[in-house]
N, C-alpha and C positions, 0 to 999 in steps of 0.2 A: 586524616584526609577521607574523604565521603567515597565509599566505592561507586564507580560507573555504574550505570542503571545496564541489564542486559536489555538486547533487542529481542521484541515479540517476534516480529516478522523482519525479512530481508529487505534493505532500501529499494524502492522503486525504481532508482537510476543511479548510475556512478557519477554523471554529469548534471550540472542544473537541468531542470526540466524546462523542456520546450514547450511552453504553454502559450495557446494564440493570445493576441491582443484583447479581444474579446471574451467575455464571461459565457462559458457553454451553458451557464444555468439561466442568467436573465437577460444574456444578450447586449448588455452595454459594455463600454469600455472598461477594462479592471484598472486603468491609471486615473480614471475620474471619480471614483467611487471607492468606498470600503467594502469589500465583499465577504465580511463575516460569515452571513447567512449563507451566502452560496458554497464558501468554502466548507462551513461543517456539512451542508448537505452532499457537496463532492465527496469528503471525508467518508461520509457514513455509506456513500454508494461503493468506494473502493475498500472499506472495511469489508462489506460484503463480499465483493470480489476476491479478495485477500484470503477469507475465510474458506472460500471454495477452492481456490488454489491450493493453499496449505492441507486441504482435507485431501485433495489428490494426489499430493506429495506423500503425505502420509500413508496413503492407501497403496501407492505405488512402492515405498519402501517397505510396508509390511509385507506385500508380495512377492520382493525379490527374495532370492534364496540366498540362504546365510552363508558365506564363505567358511567360517569357523566356527563350528558348533562345537560347544563343550557337553 
């Protein structure tokens, strides 16, 4: 059996994403065209946002007082 891959970051949403019917990158309807370029652009933006968010969480975790210090 293959080992499941570990998540690098938490999921964006528990429920399905509520995306608008029009693409926020090109402005066209999502249902009429393939939006692979738009999707890549959006993922790159979200990756940058997630990197910032995870760095903030790590800094807060490092600054927090340890409960059980050995």
